[in-house]
C-alpha positions in Angstrom: 1.2 19.8 -0.5 4.2 17.5 0.2 6.7 18.6 2.8 9.2 16.5 0.8 9.8 16.0 -2.9 9.7 12.4 -3.9 12.8 10.5 -3.1 12.2 7.2 -4.8 15.0 5.5 -3.0 13.6 6.5 0.4 10.0 5.6 -0.7 11.3 2.3 -1.9 12.9 1.6 1.5 9.6 2.5 3.2 7.6 0.2 0.9 10.0 -2.7 1.8 9.8 -1.9 5.5 6.0 -1.7 5.5 5.6 -4.9 3.5 8.0 -6.7 5.9 6.2 -5.3 8.9 2.8 -6.4 7.6 4.2 -9.9 6.9 5.6 -10.0 10.4 2.5 -9.0 12.3 -0.2 -10.4 9.9 -1.1 -13.3 12.1 -2.1 -10.8 14.9 -4.2 -8.6 12.7 -7.8 -8.5 11.8 -7.7 -7.5 8.1 -4.2 -8.7 7.0 -4.2 -12.4 8.1 -3.9 -13.7 4.5 -1.4 -11.0 3.3 -0.8 -10.4 0.5 -4.0 -12.2 -0.7 -7.1 -10.0 -0.5 -5.3 -7.3 1.4 -4.6 -4.6 -1.3 -7.0 -2.0 0.1 -5.7 -2.3 3.6 -2.0 -2.6 2.8 -2.2 0.4 0.4 -3.9 2.5 3.1 -1.3 1.5 5.7 1.5 2.4 3.3 -0.3 5.7 2.6 -0.5 6.5 6.3 3.2 5.7 6.7 4.2 7.9 3.8 2.2 10.8 5.3 4.0 10.2 8.6 7.3 10.6 6.7 6.2 13.8 5.0 5.1 12.4 1.7 1.6 13.8 1.4 0.6 13.3 -2.3 -0.1 9.6 -2.6 -3.4 8.8 -4.4 -5.3 5.6 -3.6 -6.3 3.9 -6.9 -8.3 0.8 -7.7 -9.6 -1.1 -10.7 -12.9 -3.0 -10.8 -13.2 -6.7 -11.6 -12.8 -7.6 -15.3 -12.4 -10.8 -17.3 -8.6 -10.7 -17.0 -8.0 -9.8 -13.3 -9.9 -9.3 -10.1 -10.3 -5.9 -8.5 -7.1 -4.4 -7.2 -5.9 -1.4 -5.2 -2.5 0.4 -5.0 -1.0 3.9 -4.5 0.0 6.3 -7.2 2.8 8.7 -6.2 4.1 11.0 -8.9 4.8 8.9 -11.9 5.1 5.7 -9.8 2.7 3.0 -8.7 3.4 1.6 -5.2 2.0 -1.9 -4.7 2.6 -4.1 -1.7 0.3 -6.9 -2.9 1.0 -7.4 -6.6 2.6 -10.8 -5.8 -0.8 -12.1 -4.8 -1.7 -12.6 -8.5 1.4 -14.1 -10.0 5.2 -14.1 -9.4 5.6 -12.0 -12.6 4.0 -9.1 -10.6 6.4 -9.2 -7.7 6.6 -5.4 -7.8 6.7 -2.8 -5.0 7.3 0.2 -7.2 6.8 0.5 -10.9 7.0 3.5 -13.2 3.6 4.3 -14.5 4.7 4.1 -18.1 5.9 0.4 -17.7 2.9 -0.8 -15.6 0.9 -3.7 -17.0 -2.6 -2.3 -17.9 -4.3 -5.5 -16.9 -3.3 -4.9 -13.3 -3.0 -1.1 -13.1 -6.0 0.3 -15.1 -7.3 3.1 -12.9 -11.0 3.0 -12.7 -11.2 5.1 -9.5 -8.9 7.2 -7.4 -9.1 9.3 -4.3 -7.1 10.7 -1.4 -6.3 7.9 1.0 -8.3 8.0 4.2 -9.8 5.7 6.8 -13.2 6.3 5.2 -12.2 4.1 2.3 -12.2 1.2 4.7 -15.8 1.8 5.6 -17.0 -0.4 8.4 -13.5 -1.9 8.6 -11.9 1.5 9.6 -11.5 0.6 13.3 -9.9 -2.7 12.4 -7.6 -1.0 9.8 -6.5 1.5 12.4 -5.8 -1.2 14.9 -3.8 -3.2 12.3 -1.9 0.0 11.3 -0.9 0.5 14.9 0.5 -3.0 15.0 2.5 -2.3 11.9 3.6 1.0 13.3 4.8 -0.6 16.5 6.8 -3.1 14.5 8.3 -0.4 12.4 9.3 1.6 15.5 11.0 -1.4 17.0 12.9 -2.3 13.8 13.6 1.3 12.7 14.2 3.2 15.9 15.4 6.3 14.1 12.0 6.7 12.5 
């Protein structure tokens, strides 16, 4: 259960901060070197871990399988919102960080699977993901000292 009710303004600031942090450290990472391209799983999990550290516990990791319109994709669902740090990898019209579920394009946000975010989702990449998360966290702590 969440220790905080969703504050979309605060969550939005966290999304921007995490996206900026990933962009800043991506060249030093293992899994995020081509951010945002091909990084939706890892960026979503890093955002989920950051949300948990801020007291937002109820994010759900979602993904869709490949189809004829779009490749596979992953993002977080939090309440009635989709949180997506990598939508811009597909097209500039998807330059979204937060979108209300009701207004989300189905071609990108069709939920085929969902589960609680965890390192297990990364499988054999879990150690690398944790290492990359620590780089992002270090960057955030330097940029946001009140965190």
